[in-house]
C-alpha positions in Angstrom: -67.6 36.7 51.0 -70.7 35.7 48.7 -71.1 39.2 48.3 -67.6 40.1 46.7 -68.1 36.4 44.4 -71.5 38.0 42.9 -69.2 41.2 42.2 -66.6 40.0 41.0 -68.9 37.7 38.9 -71.1 40.0 37.7 -68.1 42.3 36.8 -66.4 39.8 35.0 -69.7 38.6 33.3 -70.7 42.3 32.1 -67.2 43.0 30.8 -66.6 39.9 28.7 -70.2 40.4 27.4 -69.8 43.7 26.4 -66.6 43.0 24.9 -68.1 40.0 23.0 -71.1 42.0 21.8 -68.8 45.0 20.7 -67.0 42.7 18.6 -69.2 40.9 16.6 -71.0 44.2 15.5 -67.9 45.7 14.4 -66.8 42.3 12.6 -70.7 41.0 11.3 -73.0 43.8 12.2 -76.1 43.9 14.9 -77.9 41.4 13.0 -75.5 38.9 13.1 -74.8 39.2 17.1 -77.0 36.6 18.4 -76.2 34.0 15.3 -72.5 34.3 15.4 -71.8 34.9 18.9 -74.5 32.8 21.2 -72.3 30.4 21.7 -69.6 32.3 23.2 -72.3 34.7 25.2 -73.5 31.4 26.4 -69.9 30.3 27.7 -69.7 33.6 29.5 -73.1 33.2 31.3 -72.2 29.7 32.3 -68.7 30.7 34.0 -70.7 33.5 35.6 -73.0 30.9 37.1 -70.3 28.8 38.1 -68.4 31.3 39.5 -71.4 32.8 41.3 -71.9 29.0 42.7 -68.1 29.5 44.7 -66.9 26.6 42.3 -64.4 28.3 40.2 -62.5 30.8 42.8 -59.1 30.9 42.2 -59.3 27.8 39.6 -59.0 26.7 35.8 -61.8 28.5 34.2 -64.6 27.0 32.8 -63.4 27.7 29.4 -60.4 25.8 30.1 -62.2 23.0 31.5 -64.2 22.8 28.3 -61.1 23.1 26.3 -59.4 20.4 28.4 -62.9 18.0 27.5 -62.4 18.8 24.0 -58.8 18.2 23.8 -59.6 14.5 25.4 -62.3 14.2 23.0 -60.4 15.4 20.0 -57.7 12.9 21.5 -60.1 10.3 22.0 -61.1 11.0 18.5 -57.6 11.0 16.9 -56.6 7.9 18.3 -59.7 6.3 17.5 -59.1 7.1 13.4 -55.5 5.9 14.2 -56.6 2.6 15.4 -59.3 2.5 12.3 -55.8 3.7 10.1 -53.7 1.2 11.2 -56.5 -1.4 10.6 -56.6 -0.7 7.0 -52.7 -0.4 6.8 -52.8 -3.8 8.7 -55.1 -5.1 6.2 -53.4 -3.6 3.3 -49.6 -5.2 4.6 -51.0 -8.7 5.1 -49.0 -9.7 1.9 -46.0 -8.8 3.8 -43.4 -11.2 4.5 -39.7 -11.5 5.4 -37.0 -10.7 3.0 -36.2 -14.6 3.4 -39.5 -15.6 3.0 -39.9 -13.2 0.0 -36.7 -14.6 -1.7 -37.6 -18.3 -0.9 -41.2 -17.8 -2.1 -40.1 -15.9 -5.4 -36.4 -17.6 -6.6 -38.1 -21.2 -6.0 -37.3 -23.8 -8.7 -34.4 -21.1 -9.8 -30.8 -22.4 -9.7 -28.3 -20.4 -8.8 -28.7 -16.4 -8.7 -26.6 -16.1 -5.6 -25.6 -13.2 -6.4 -29.0 -11.4 -6.7 -30.3 -12.9 -3.7 -27.5 -11.3 -1.6 -28.2 -7.9 -2.9 -32.2 -8.1 -2.3 -30.7 -9.0 1.4 -28.4 -5.8 1.3 -31.3 -3.3 -0.1 -34.2 -4.5 2.3 -31.5 -4.2 5.2 -30.1 -0.6 3.9 -33.9 0.6 3.6 -34.7 -1.1 6.9 -31.7 0.8 8.4 -32.0 4.1 6.4 -35.9 4.5 6.0 -34.6 8.5 5.1 -32.8 7.7 2.2 -33.9 7.1 -1.2 -32.8 4.1 -2.8 -33.1 4.0 -6.6 -33.8 0.3 -7.8 -32.7 0.7 -11.1 -31.3 -2.5 -12.5 -29.3 -3.6 -15.9 -29.5 -7.7 -16.8 -27.6 -8.6 -19.6 -27.0 -12.0 -21.0 -27.9 -14.6 -24.0 -31.3 -15.6 -24.8 -33.2 -18.0 -22.3 -31.1 -17.2 -19.5 -33.9 -16.1 -17.7 -33.7 -12.2 -17.4 -37.5 -11.3 -17.3 -38.1 -14.2 -14.6 -35.4 -12.7 -12.7 -37.1 -9.4 -12.9 -40.3 -11.1 -12.0 -38.4 -12.5 -8.9 -36.8 -9.0 -8.1 -39.8 -6.8 -8.1 -42.1 -9.3 -6.3 -39.4 -9.9 -3.6 -39.9 -6.1 -3.0 -43.6 -6.4 -3.3 -43.5 -9.4 -0.8 -41.4 -7.4 1.6 -43.3 -3.9 1.2 -40.4 -2.2 -0.3 -42.6 -1.9 -3.4 -46.6 -0.8 -3.2 -47.5 -2.3 -6.4 -47.1 -5.7 -7.7 -47.4 -4.7 -11.6 -44.2 -5.5 -13.3 -44.8 -4.3 -17.0 -43.0 -6.6 -19.3 -42.5 -4.5 -22.5 -40.7 -5.0 -25.7 -38.7 -1.4 -26.3 -39.9 -1.7 -30.0 -43.2 -1.0 -28.7 -42.3 2.2 -27.6 -40.9 3.6 -30.8 -43.1 6.1 -32.7 -43.3 6.1 -36.5 -42.9 9.9 -36.9 -40.8 11.9 -35.1 -42.8 13.3 -31.8 -44.7 9.9 -31.6 -42.0 8.1 -28.9 -42.0 10.6 -26.3 -45.5 10.7 -25.8 -45.4 6.6 -25.8 -42.3 6.4 -23.0 -44.4 9.1 -20.8 -47.6 7.2 -20.8 -46.0 3.9 -19.8 -44.1 5.5 -16.9 -47.4 7.0 -15.7 -48.8 3.5 -15.3 -45.6 1.8 -13.6 -45.8 4.3 -10.5 -44.8 2.0 -7.2 -44.5 -0.7 -9.3 -41.9 -2.2 -11.8 -40.7 -2.0 -15.3 -39.1 -4.4 -17.4 -37.6 -2.8 -20.8 -36.5 -5.9 -23.3 -34.0 -5.3 -25.7 -33.6 -1.7 -24.3 -31.2 -0.8 -26.9 -34.0 -0.9 -29.4 -34.8 3.1 -28.5 -31.5 3.5 -29.6 -32.0 3.1 -33.3 -28.7 2.8 -35.2 -25.2 1.9 -33.3 -24.5 5.2 -32.3 -27.8 6.5 -31.5 -27.4 9.3 -34.0 -31.0 9.2 -35.1 -33.7 11.7 -34.2 -36.1 8.4 -32.9 -33.0 7.5 -30.4 -32.8 10.9 -28.9 -36.3 11.9 -28.8 -36.4 8.3 -26.7 -33.6 8.7 -24.6 -34.3 12.1 -23.6 -37.8 11.4 -22.5 -36.7 8.3 -20.6 -34.3 10.3 -18.9 -36.8 12.4 -18.0 -39.2 10.2 -16.4 -36.5 8.4 -14.5 -35.5 12.1 -13.1 -38.9 12.7 -12.5 -39.4 9.6 -10.5 -36.2 10.4 -8.4 -37.1 13.8 -7.4 -40.5 12.4 -6.1 -38.8 9.8 -4.3 -36.3 12.9 -2.8 -39.5 14.1 -1.1 -40.9 10.3 0.1 -38.1 7.9 0.0 -40.8 5.6 0.4 -42.0 6.1 -2.8 -40.4 3.8 -5.2 -40.2 2.3 -8.4 -37.7 -0.3 -10.0 -36.8 0.1 -13.5 -35.2 -3.0 -15.2 -33.6 -2.9 -18.8 -32.4 -6.2 -20.3 -30.6 -7.8 -23.5 -27.2 -8.8 -25.1 -24.6 -7.7 -23.2 -22.8 -5.6 -25.9 -25.7 -3.8 -27.3 -26.8 -2.8 -24.0 -23.5 -1.4 -23.2 -23.8 0.4 -26.5 -26.8 2.1 -25.5 -25.6 2.9 -22.2 -23.0 5.1 -23.9 -24.9 6.8 -26.4 -25.8 9.8 -23.5 -23.2 10.5 -20.7 -26.1 10.7 -18.1 -27.8 7.0 -19.5 -25.7 4.9 -17.4 -25.9 6.6 -14.2 -29.6 6.6 -14.3 -30.3 3.2 -15.7 -26.7 1.1 -14.6 -27.3 1.2 -10.7 -27.0 -2.6 -10.4 -26.2 -4.9 -13.0 -26.2 -8.4 -13.4 -24.9 -10.4 -16.2 -26.6 -13.9 -16.5 -24.2 -16.4 -17.7 -25.8 -19.4 -19.8 -26.9 -22.7 -17.6 -24.5 -25.5 -17.5 -25.4 -29.1 -18.6 -26.1 -30.0 -15.2 -28.3 -27.1 -14.6 -30.4 -27.4 -17.7 -30.9 -31.4 -17.5 -32.0 -30.9 -14.0 -34.6 -28.3 -15.2 -35.8 -31.1 -18.3 -36.1 -33.4 -15.7 -38.2 -31.5 -13.3 -40.5 -31.0 -16.1 -41.2 -35.1 -16.7 -41.4 -35.2 -12.9 -43.9 -32.6 -12.8 -46.3 -34.8 -15.3 -45.6 -37.8 -13.4 -43.0 -39.4 -16.1 -39.8 -41.1 -15.5 -37.1 -42.3 -17.5 -36.5 -45.7 -18.1 -32.8 -45.3 -18.1 -31.4 -41.7 -16.5 -27.9 -42.3 -18.0 -29.0 -42.7 -21.7 -31.7 -40.1 -21.4 -28.7 -37.8 -20.3 -26.4 -39.1 -23.1 -28.7 -38.2 -25.7 -30.2 -34.8 -24.0 -26.2 -34.1 -23.7 -25.5 -34.4 -27.4 -28.5 -32.3 -28.1 -27.4 -29.5 -26.3 -24.3 -29.6 -27.1 -25.0 -29.5 -31.1 -27.6 -26.4 -30.1 -25.0 -24.8 -28.2 -22.9 -24.5 -31.7 -25.8 -22.7 -33.5 -26.4 -18.7 -33.3 -30.3 -19.4 -31.8 -29.6 -21.2 -29.0 -31.6 -20.3 -26.3 -30.7 -21.8 -22.8 -33.9 -22.9 -21.0 -36.3 -22.0 -24.0 -34.1 -24.4 -25.9 -34.7 -27.0 -23.4 -38.2 -26.3 -23.1 -38.6 -27.0 -27.0 -37.2 -30.5 -26.8 -39.1 -31.1 -23.8 -42.4 -30.8 -25.4 -41.3 -32.8 -28.7 -39.9 -35.6 -26.5 -43.3 -35.7 -24.4 -44.6 -35.8 -27.7 -42.8 -38.7 -29.1 -43.3 -40.4 -25.5 -46.9 -39.8 -26.2 -47.0 -41.2 -29.5 -45.4 -44.4 -28.6 -47.2 -47.5 -28.2 -47.4 -48.7 -24.6 -45.2 -46.1 -23.4 -47.4 -45.5 -19.9 -45.5 -42.9 -17.9 -42.1 -43.8 -19.1 -39.7 -41.7 -21.7 -36.6 -43.5 -23.0 -33.8 -42.2 -25.1 -35.1 -42.7 -28.0 -37.8 -40.4 -27.6 -35.6 -37.6 -26.9 -33.2 -38.8 -29.7 -36.1 -38.5 -32.4 -35.3 -34.4 -31.8 -32.1 -34.4 -33.1 -33.3 -34.9 -36.6 -35.1 -31.7 -36.6 -31.4 -29.9 -35.5 -30.6 -28.4 -39.3 -27.1 -29.4 -40.3 -24.4 -29.0 -42.8 -23.7 -32.3 -43.4 -26.3 -35.0 -43.8 -24.8 -38.0 -42.0 -25.0 -36.8 -38.7 -26.7 -39.7 -37.2 -23.6 -41.0 -35.1 -23.5 -37.7 -33.1 -19.9 -37.1 -33.9 -20.0 -34.8 -36.5 -20.8 -31.3 -35.0 -19.8 -29.3 -38.3 -21.9 -26.6 -38.5 
C-alpha cells in the first residue's frame, strides 16, 4: 500500500513539476523560473509530502485546503472591512433622525405649512418603500414678500438632510440676478459653476424669473440662462437614474405671476422645475401678532395691556397691507424693532411694553393725507 502511495505521489509530483517548468519557461524564460514559479512548485512539493504521508488519499487536495483557508481569511478580512465601513457609515449617519422628529425640529416656531409637512412625510415614505426609484426634489415656492419662501426652503432641505434623503446640509441661497453675466456667453458658466457646488445638497434660486430677462424671455441672456439651467437639471437627473440615492434639491421662488411666466418661456422648463409647487399665502393678523408677541417674550418683555397693544398692532398692519411694500413677517420684524427702541427709550420702562410704544411707529408710515392719527382714515 505504501509503495503504491509513493509511486502515485512521485508520478503526480513529476508531472505537475514538469508541466509547471515548461509553462514558466515558455511564458517568461528559464532565468525567471525560480523567481516566478517557486511558490507554485512549493505547493506541489507540499502536496507530495502529504500524499507520501498517507494523509490525503482520496480526499481534498492540499491546494483545495489552502484555497479554503485563504477564502476563510479573505471572508474574515472582508467582514472586518465591512465592520469598519459600517462604523464609518454609522459615524457619518449620527445626525439621522426620523421624519417626524426632523419635521418637528425644522418647522419649530413656524405657523401652518401643514401641506408641506404632509408632503415631506409622503416623500420620505415613498423613498423608503421604493428605494430604487429616483425621486426628483424640485420645488416651486410662490408668494408675496415675507411669507417665508426662503425659510421654508431651508426647513425642507434640512429635514431631508436630517432623515438621510440628502447627503449634504448645504442649502445655497442665490439671488438669480447674480447668475446673469454682463455679456453673452458669461451666464452659462455661472449657472454651471453653481450646480457643481450643490452636489448632494440644495439650491434656492430666489426671483428665478430674473434669469428670463424681459416678459417673454426672448433676449439672448434669457435663452442662455434657461438652456444651461435645463442642461444642469438633466445632468443631475441622469446621475440619479444611475444612483437613486444621489439626490439634489432645487427650489425656485418668487411672485406667483412672474414665476408662471418664467415656467412658460420654454416647453421643458415647467416639467423640470415645477415638480412640487406650494403657494405660501399671506399670514393672518393672528399669526403675525403671535410672531410679534413671541419676539418680545424671547427678550423677557411683557405687554402691559395685551388688548390695547393688539389693537394698535392691527391698525398698523391694516395700514401696511394697503401699501405695495407690505412684507408680512418682515414688516412685523420692523415694527418689533422700532417698538423695542421706543420701549427702551421710555423712562422707567422696565420689561414692559405699552401700546404707545407701538403707536409711535404709526407716524413712520407714509400717508397721502396728513391727518391720520385717529386711524380711521386709511386712504392711500
